[in-house]
C-alpha positions in Angstrom: 7.8 10.0 -34.2 4.4 11.4 -35.8 3.8 14.5 -35.6 0.8 16.3 -37.0 -0.2 20.0 -36.4 -3.8 21.3 -35.8 -4.8 24.5 -35.6 -5.6 26.2 -32.3 -8.9 27.4 -33.1 -10.1 23.7 -33.5 -8.2 22.3 -30.5 -10.0 24.8 -28.0 -13.2 23.7 -29.3 -12.6 20.3 -28.7 -10.9 21.0 -25.1 -14.1 22.9 -23.7 -15.8 19.9 -25.2 -13.9 17.4 -23.3 -12.7 15.0 -26.6 -9.6 14.6 -27.6 -7.7 16.5 -30.9 -7.3 14.7 -34.4 -4.6 13.5 -36.0 -4.3 13.9 -39.7 -2.6 11.9 -42.2 1.5 11.9 -41.7 2.3 14.0 -44.7 0.0 16.8 -44.2 0.5 19.5 -42.4 -2.4 22.1 -41.5 -0.8 25.7 -41.7 -4.2 27.9 -42.0 -3.5 31.7 -40.8 -5.2 31.5 -37.3 -5.1 33.1 -34.1 -2.9 31.4 -31.8 -0.3 28.5 -31.9 -0.7 25.4 -34.0 -0.7 22.3 -31.8 1.6 19.3 -32.4 0.0 16.1 -31.8 2.7 13.0 -31.8 2.8 9.5 -30.1 5.5 8.2 -27.9 8.4 6.3 -29.4 7.6 3.0 -30.6 9.9 1.3 -28.2 9.7 -2.8 -27.7 9.0 -4.3 -24.4 8.1 -7.7 -23.4 4.9 -6.5 -21.9 4.0 -4.6 -24.6 3.2 -1.2 -23.3 0.8 1.4 -25.0 2.3 4.6 -27.1 1.2 7.3 -25.1 -0.4 10.5 -27.2 1.8 13.8 -26.4 0.3 16.9 -27.1 2.9 19.5 -27.7 5.8 17.0 -26.6 4.2 16.9 -23.4 2.2 13.7 -21.5 -1.7 14.6 -20.5 -2.2 14.1 -16.9 -5.4 12.4 -16.0 -8.0 14.3 -14.5 -7.5 12.5 -11.1 -3.7 13.2 -11.1 -2.2 12.6 -7.2 -6.0 11.7 -6.1 -4.6 8.4 -5.5 -2.0 9.1 -3.1 -4.7 10.8 -0.9 -7.3 7.5 -0.7 -5.3 4.9 -1.5 -2.9 4.5 1.7 -0.7 1.2 0.2 1.6 2.9 -2.6 1.8 -1.3 -3.7 -2.1 -1.1 -4.4 -1.5 2.0 -6.4 0.6 0.5 -8.6 -1.3 -2.3 -9.1 -4.3 -0.5 -9.9 -2.9 1.2 -12.4 -0.4 -1.5 -14.1 -3.3 -4.3 -13.8 -6.1 -1.8 -15.7 -3.3 -1.6 -18.4 -3.1 -5.2 -18.5 -7.2 -5.7 -18.8 -7.6 -3.4 -21.6 -5.2 -5.1 -23.3 -7.2 -8.0 -23.2 -9.8 -5.8 -25.6 -7.6 -2.8 -26.9 -4.8 -4.3 -28.9 -1.4 -1.8 -27.9 -0.6 -1.9 -32.0 -3.5 -0.2 -32.7 -4.6 1.9 -29.7 -2.7 4.7 -28.0 -2.9 5.9 -24.5 -4.2 8.6 -22.5 -5.1 9.5 -19.0 -8.6 9.5 -18.0 -10.1 13.1 -19.5 -13.6 12.8 -18.5 -14.5 12.4 -15.1 -13.6 15.7 -13.6 -11.4 16.3 -10.5 -14.3 17.7 -8.5 -16.6 15.0 -9.9 -14.5 12.1 -8.9 -14.2 14.1 -5.5 -17.9 14.2 -5.2 -18.3 10.9 -6.6 -15.9 9.1 -3.7 -18.0 10.9 -0.7 -21.4 9.8 0.8 -24.1 9.7 -0.6 -26.5 12.3 1.0 -30.0 13.6 -0.7 -29.3 17.2 0.0 -25.8 17.7 0.4 -24.6 15.6 -2.1 -26.6 13.2 -4.6 -23.5 12.5 -6.7 -22.1 10.5 -4.2 -21.4 6.7 -4.7 -20.5 5.4 -1.1 -23.4 4.5 0.6 -25.1 7.3 3.5 -24.2 6.9 6.9 -25.8 3.5 8.1 -28.3 3.2 11.4 -26.8 3.0 15.1 -26.9 5.6 18.2 -23.7 6.6 17.4 -21.4 8.0 15.0 -19.0 5.3 15.4 -22.3 2.6 15.1 -23.4 4.5 11.7 -19.5 4.3 9.9 -19.3 0.5 10.6 -23.4 -0.7 10.0 -22.4 1.0 6.3 -18.7 1.5 5.6 -17.8 3.6 2.7 -16.9 0.3 0.0 -15.2 2.9 -2.7 -12.0 3.4 -2.3 -11.1 5.3 -5.4 -11.8 5.7 -9.2 -9.5 5.5 -11.9 -10.0 6.4 -15.4 -7.8 5.3 -18.8 -8.8 6.2 -22.3 -7.6 4.5 -25.6 -7.7 6.6 -28.5 -7.6 4.5 -32.3 -6.9 6.4 -35.6 -9.7 5.8 -38.0 -10.0 5.5 -41.5 -9.7 9.2 -42.1 -6.1 8.9 -40.3 -7.7 11.2 -37.7 -7.9 9.9 -33.6 -10.6 9.3 -32.1 -11.7 7.9 -28.9 -11.7 4.1 -29.1 -12.3 2.8 -25.2 -12.9 3.9 -21.6 -11.8 1.6 -18.8 -12.5 2.4 -15.6 -11.0 0.8 -12.6 -13.0 1.2 -8.6 -10.2 0.5 -6.2 -12.5 -1.3 -3.2 -11.9 -1.4 0.0 -11.3 -4.3 2.4 -10.8 -3.0 5.4 -12.6 0.4 6.0 -10.4 2.9 8.1 -12.3 5.6 9.6 -11.5 8.5 12.2 -14.1 10.0 14.9 -12.8 13.7 16.4 -14.7 14.1 20.1 -15.7 17.8 21.8 -11.8 18.4 22.8 -11.0 17.6 19.2 -9.0 14.6 19.8 -8.9 11.5 17.0 -9.8 8.3 18.0 -9.0 6.0 14.8 -11.2 3.0 13.6 -11.1 -0.2 11.5 -13.7 -2.6 10.3 -13.8 -5.6 8.0 -15.8 -5.5 5.3 -18.0 -8.4 3.9 -16.7 -9.7 0.4 -19.9 -10.6 -1.1 -21.4 -7.2 0.0 -18.1 -5.4 -1.2 -18.4 -7.1 -4.9 -22.2 -6.1 -5.1 -21.5 -2.8 -4.0 -19.0 -2.5 -6.5 -21.3 -3.8 -9.1 -24.1 -1.4 -7.9 -21.6 1.7 -8.2 -19.9 0.7 -11.6 -23.0 0.3 -13.5 -24.3 3.8 -12.1 -21.1 5.4 -13.3 -21.7 3.8 -16.9 -25.2 5.2 -17.0 -23.4 8.9 -15.9 -20.8 8.7 -18.6 -23.2 7.1 -21.6 -25.5 10.6 -20.7 -25.9 12.3 -23.9 -25.1 15.7 -22.0 -22.1 14.8 -21.4 -19.2 15.6 -23.8 -22.1 15.4 -26.3 -22.7 12.3 -26.5 -18.7 11.2 -27.3 -19.0 8.1 -24.7 -22.5 6.5 -26.1 -20.5 4.6 -29.0 -17.6 3.0 -27.2 -17.2 0.2 -25.4 -16.8 1.0 -21.7 -14.9 -2.1 -19.5 -15.4 -1.5 -15.5 -13.1 -3.3 -13.4 -13.0 -4.3 -9.0 -9.6 -4.1 -7.5 -9.4 -5.2 -4.6 -7.1 -3.6 -1.9 -5.2 -5.1 0.8 -4.9 -3.9 4.2 -2.5 -1.1 4.9 0.7 -2.8 6.4 0.5 -5.4 3.0 3.6 -6.1 1.8 2.3 -7.3 -1.1 -0.6 -5.5 -3.5 -4.4 -6.1 -3.6 -5.8 -7.6 -6.7 -8.9 -7.5 -9.4 -11.6 -9.7 -8.8 -14.1 -8.9 -11.3 -14.8 -6.6 -15.0 -17.7 -6.0 -16.4 -18.5 -4.8 -20.2 -20.4 -2.4 -21.6 -20.7 -2.4 -24.9 -21.5 0.8 -27.2 -24.8 2.2 -26.6 -25.7 -0.8 -23.8 -24.9 -0.7 -20.0 -22.9 -3.3 -18.5 -24.8 -6.6 -19.5 -22.2 -9.5 -18.2 -19.5 -10.1 -15.3 -16.8 -12.2 -15.1 -14.6 -13.0 -12.3 -10.8 -12.3 -12.4 -8.4 -15.1 -10.5 -5.6 -13.3 -9.9 -3.1 -13.0 -6.5 -0.1 -11.9 -4.7 1.9 -14.2 -2.6 5.1 -12.8 -0.2 7.9 -15.6 -0.1 9.0 -17.0 2.7 5.4 -16.5 4.5 2.9 -19.1 6.3 0.4 -18.2 3.9 2.0 -19.0 0.7 3.9 -22.4 2.5 0.2 -23.4 3.2 -1.6 -21.8 -0.3 1.0 -22.5 -2.8 3.6 -25.2 -1.5 5.5 -26.0 -4.2 6.6 -22.6 -5.2 7.2 -22.1 -1.7 9.7 -24.8 -1.3 11.7 -23.7 -4.7 12.0 -20.3 -3.3 13.4 -21.7 0.0 15.7 -23.8 -1.9 16.6 -20.8 -3.8 16.9 -18.4 -0.7 19.3 -21.1 1.2 22.0 -21.2 -1.6 22.2 -17.4 -1.6 22.6 -17.6 1.8 25.4 -20.6 1.5 27.2 -18.3 -1.1 27.8 -15.9 2.0 29.5 -15.9 5.3 26.8 -14.0 6.9 22.7 -14.1 6.7 20.7 -12.3 3.4 17.5 -12.1 3.9 15.8 -12.9 0.5 12.5 -12.2 -0.2 10.3 -12.5 -3.1 7.2 -11.4 -4.3 5.1 -13.6 -6.5 1.7 -12.9 -8.9 -0.6 -15.7 -10.0 -2.8 -16.0 -12.5 -5.7 -18.3 -12.6 -4.1 -20.5 -9.7 -0.5 -20.5 -11.8 2.7 -18.0 -11.0 3.5 -16.2 -14.0 5.7 -13.6 -12.2 8.4 -13.5 -9.7 10.1 -10.4 -7.9 13.1 -11.7 -5.9 15.0 -8.8 -3.3 18.6 -9.4 -2.3 20.1 -6.9 0.1 23.5 -7.6 1.0 26.4 -5.8 3.1 28.7 -4.1 0.2 31.8 -6.0 0.4 33.2 -5.0 -3.3 31.9 -5.1 -6.8 34.0 -8.5 -7.4 31.7 -10.3 -4.8 28.7 -8.5 -6.2 29.3 -9.9 -9.9 30.0 -13.3 -8.3 26.6 -13.1 -6.1 24.8 -11.9 -9.8 25.7 -14.8 -11.9 25.9 -17.2 -9.2 21.8 -16.2 -8.8 21.2 -16.2 -12.3 22.5 -19.6 -12.8 20.3 -20.6 -9.3 16.8 -19.3 -11.5 18.0 -21.4 -14.0 18.0 -24.4 -11.6 15.3 -23.8 -9.5 12.2 -21.7 -11.5 10.6 -23.0 -14.1 11.7 -21.8 -17.8 8.6 -19.9 -18.8 8.2 -17.8 -15.6 9.2 -14.2 -15.8 12.0 -13.2 -13.1 13.4 -9.9 -12.2 15.9 -9.9 -9.2 17.0 -6.9 -7.3 20.8 -7.1 -5.5 20.8 -4.2 -3.0 23.2 -2.5 -0.5 22.8 0.4 1.6 24.2 2.4 -1.1 21.4 1.7 -3.4 21.1 -0.7 -6.3 24.0 -3.0 -7.2 22.4 -5.2 -9.5 19.9 -6.3 -11.8 18.7 -9.7 -13.4 15.8 -10.0 -15.9 14.7 -13.2 -16.9 11.7 -12.9 -19.5 10.2 -16.3 -20.2 11.6 -18.8 -22.2 15.0 -16.3 -22.8 18.6 -16.3 -21.6 18.5 -13.9 -18.6 20.1 -10.0 -18.2 22.4 -9.2 -16.3 23.2 -5.7 -15.4 26.0 -4.4 -12.6 25.3 -0.7 -11.5 28.8 1.0 -11.8 
């Protein structure tokens, strides 16, 4: 673990400007006599995982939360969307910012109040910073809402720091995720205070066009030389559009495109992202991913044959560029004893090897009403890891 001390006075200036602390060479320790206490900046321990997660920057041994902490739960209704938005954004960053060289920090440049204003509808007088369009035309509020829905649900910011030639940490890039509605849910109050809830489907092409417009406006605001003394003018900014699923969906949404703004430039190119989740078993999976759906059905039948009573085996498959790359399976059982769970786990691991390609990442969770009973993890082209909870 790398530890470095920074004079408190210097840190105060940096935090006020919204920038980031600097790392000194590892062998140096600054101990100037200044008021206050030195701040220790360190990196989270380097632990190997197949996902190759970023190491985080810690301040005085603590994780630094982003300005938008807690916002996701208030504006994105499906928890699956929240998790995929965050993890998927890190995955997209991985393509540009090498985890061996860059370190992660939650977003610090878009303030909480600013984020709130950006998400609210635009109003010339009351909220000129709003990114969502103003109400549309119509005689009733319902007509106005549906003629111009709110496209943008949430904005998630991630920062990536890199060590420069002087051994100091500096901002190396910013990644912004725009979480877009595919269904606009809204409510209207009548004169008696009663609430009426409505929803309207959003046109895909219109949503994408609005997402691009908002992304370019966000980059322009971040590039403003008056923001953080121009700290964001000379770093690449990646903006990705995330398409949310419906509130009641049992699989998360997915990223649909990303744009890159190179240093001192605006977004000058957009690239489509081809990824999607499928739930097994389902009619949609049967129609669109028949071969994988049949593999899963056979696996499900074999698990059920193992028991005297029915087991509701379900799965979630992640596809990238039309190829299944990750499969998560849940096997809820009625607890009958540890010996049976061990046998089921061993049997499931063997069936996975028989039914699914070796280059596919698979996670199997065996649960009962008491909680987690067993876990199987098979990384691509590796033997499965099995753990029985005790």
